[in-house]
C-alpha positions as CSV (number, residue, x, y, z in Angstrom):
1,M,-0.1,0.2,0.0
2,M,1.4,3.3,-1.1
3,K,1.3,6.1,1.5
4,E,2.6,9.0,-0.3
5,K,1.8,10.1,-3.8
6,P,4.6,10.5,-6.5
7,W,6.2,14.0,-6.2
8,S,4.5,15.4,-9.4
9,H,1.0,14.5,-7.7
10,N,2.0,17.2,-4.8
11,L,2.6,20.0,-7.3
12,P,0.1,22.8,-7.7
13,V,-2.3,22.4,-10.4
14,W,-0.5,24.4,-12.9
15,G,2.9,22.3,-12.0
16,R,1.0,19.2,-12.6
17,Y,0.0,20.2,-16.0
18,V,3.4,21.5,-16.9
19,V,4.8,17.9,-16.0
20,T,2.2,16.4,-18.5
21,F,3.0,18.7,-21.1
22,V,6.6,17.8,-20.9
23,S,6.2,14.2,-20.6
24,A,3.8,14.2,-23.7
25,I,6.6,16.2,-25.8
26,L,9.2,13.6,-24.5
27,C,7.3,10.6,-24.9
28,G,6.4,11.8,-28.6
29,L,9.9,12.3,-29.5
30,I,11.4,9.2,-27.9
31,G,8.6,7.0,-29.2
32,T,9.0,8.5,-32.8
33,F,12.6,7.5,-32.7
34,A,12.1,4.1,-31.0
35,H,8.9,2.9,-33.2
36,R,11.0,1.6,-36.1
37,V,13.4,-0.7,-34.1
38,G,13.0,-4.2,-35.4
39,A,10.7,-3.1,-38.2
40,A,12.9,-4.2,-41.0
41,S,12.8,-7.8,-39.8
42,N,9.0,-7.8,-39.2
43,M,9.5,-7.7,-35.4
44,P,7.6,-4.8,-33.7
45,I,9.8,-4.3,-30.7
46,G,10.1,-0.6,-31.3
47,L,6.3,-0.3,-31.6
48,V,5.8,-2.3,-28.4
49,V,8.3,0.0,-26.6
50,A,6.9,3.2,-28.2
51,F,3.2,2.3,-27.2
52,L,4.3,1.1,-23.7
53,L,5.8,4.3,-23.1
54,I,2.8,6.4,-24.3
55,L,0.4,4.4,-22.3
56,I,2.3,4.5,-19.2
57,S,2.6,8.1,-19.5
58,T,-0.8,8.8,-20.5
59,W,-1.8,6.6,-17.3
60,C,0.3,8.8,-15.2
61,A,-1.3,12.0,-16.9
62,R,-5.0,10.9,-16.0
63,S,-3.8,9.9,-12.7
64,R,-2.0,13.3,-12.0
65,T,-4.7,15.6,-13.6
66,G,-7.6,13.8,-14.6
67,I,-9.4,13.6,-18.1
68,L,-8.2,17.1,-19.1
69,G,-4.6,16.0,-18.4
70,L,-5.2,13.0,-20.5
71,L,-6.5,15.1,-23.3
72,L,-3.6,17.5,-23.1
73,H,-1.0,14.4,-23.2
74,V,-2.6,13.1,-26.3
75,I,-2.9,16.4,-28.1
76,C,0.7,17.2,-27.3
77,S,2.4,13.8,-28.0
78,S,0.4,13.4,-31.1
79,A,1.2,16.6,-32.4
80,V,4.7,16.1,-31.8
81,V,4.6,12.8,-33.8
82,W,2.6,14.2,-36.7
83,I,5.1,17.3,-37.1
84,M,8.0,14.9,-37.1
85,A,6.2,12.8,-39.8
86,L,6.1,16.0,-41.9
87,R,8.7,16.7,-44.7
88,I,10.1,19.8,-43.2
89,I,13.6,20.0,-44.6
90,G,14.4,18.5,-47.8
91,N,13.1,14.9,-48.5
92,D,13.8,13.3,-45.0
93,V,11.2,12.2,-42.6
94,L,11.3,10.3,-39.3
95,V,8.0,8.7,-39.7
96,P,8.0,7.0,-43.3
97,V,4.3,6.6,-44.4
98,G,2.9,5.6,-47.9
99,F,5.9,4.2,-49.7
100,Y,5.9,0.8,-51.8
101,A,9.1,-1.2,-51.9
102,Q,10.2,-4.7,-51.5
103,L,10.2,-4.5,-47.8
104,P,8.8,-6.4,-45.0
105,W,5.2,-5.6,-44.2
106,L,6.0,-4.0,-40.9
107,S,8.8,-1.9,-42.3
108,Q,6.2,-0.4,-44.6
109,N,3.5,0.0,-42.2
110,A,5.1,1.1,-38.8
111,G,5.1,4.6,-39.4
112,R,1.1,4.4,-40.1
113,I,0.5,2.1,-37.1
114,W,2.6,4.6,-34.9
115,I,1.0,8.0,-36.2
116,Y,-2.6,6.7,-35.7
117,G,-1.9,4.3,-32.5
118,V,-0.5,7.3,-30.6
119,V,-3.9,8.9,-30.8
120,V,-6.2,5.9,-30.4
121,L,-4.7,4.0,-27.8
122,P,-4.5,6.6,-25.1
123,L,-8.1,8.0,-25.9
124,L,-9.4,4.5,-25.2
125,M,-8.2,5.4,-21.5
126,I,-10.9,8.0,-21.3
127,F,-13.5,5.1,-21.1
128,L,-11.8,3.3,-18.3
129,P,-13.2,3.8,-14.8
130,S,-11.4,6.5,-12.5
131,K,-10.6,3.8,-9.9
132,F,-7.9,2.4,-12.4
133,F,-6.0,5.7,-11.9
134,S,-6.3,6.2,-8.3
135,M,-3.2,6.1,-6.2
136,H,-4.8,4.9,-3.2
137,N,-7.5,2.1,-2.3
């Protein structure tokens, strides 16, 4: 049984939202770099790690700040992912989507799974009961 809440739960309301915002940005960045690990071998190691990171951080956001914090987390993390999927400089992208080549299926579709999954999976947490996000019994 946990007697103390984590440090981020003891911050004032604005501080909890700042922690949620920063964690969402970092999860979007780290997940984007990690999502393709193993894709060339049709092994979704990177996607699993990236989605676990997003889901754990989203759970913390909802536990810390409720539904609004969860929505802030989803918006910020998915915005980072979608911005990184754009061709901003030259022809290089970090989330390749929509190409056809002689590559394994996962290598061709990992980017698409990532950019849609980073929105859909955390939004499913809205429908879970609030007791799943409580830090006490």
